[in-house]
N, C-alpha and C positions, 0 to 999 in steps of 0.2 A: 588609593588602593581600590581595586574593583573586586567584588565578591558576587558570585552567582548564588541566588537564593531560590529554593524550590519550596513552595507552600503546599502542604498536604492537610486536609483533603482539597481537591480542586486542581491539583497538579499545575498550579500557576507558577511560572518562573519569572523572576525579576533580577536584573543586574543592579546591584547597589554600589554606588561610588562614594568613597569617603576621602576627605582631605588628609586625615591622619594616616601615618604609616603603620601604626599599631592600633588594632581595634578588637574589642572583646565581643563574644557572642551576645552578651547582655546589651551592648551598645547597638548591635544590629536590631535586636528585638525592640529596643526603645525607639530607634529611628523609624521602624515600621509600625509602631503603635501596638505591639503585641504584648499581652500580659505574660510575663515569664512563668507564672504559676500554672499556665494552661497548655504548655507545650513541652515537647522533648526536641532536642536539637542533635542532628548528626552532621559531622564534618567528614566528607569522603566515606560515608557509610558507617562511621563509628560514633556511638553515643558519646557526646562531649559535654562537659560541664559548662555552664554559662560564663564562668570566670576565665575560660580559656581564650587565648588570642587566636585570631585567624590571620592568614597571610594572603597576599595578593594572588588572585586566581583560585582561591579555595571554593569548593562547592559545599554549600550549607543547605541542609534539608530541615525544615521546621514542620514537625508533626503535631497536630492538635490532639490533645488528650481528651477522650470522650469518656464520661462516667455517668452512671445513672443508678437509680435505686429501684 
């Protein structure tokens, strides 16, 4: 399965290939070494929980959450 991933900020795009036919968003984050607590994930522009599965060809956007005091 191939998924297009856009990392924001930075607007970097990567194509991620997986051997499994079913993959969850949390698996993509783990594969890319991204802490799940620091990002929001959109699939085709819709906010999506990390437990959701993606399908071949999906476009995933990972937005880094910035907070401060």
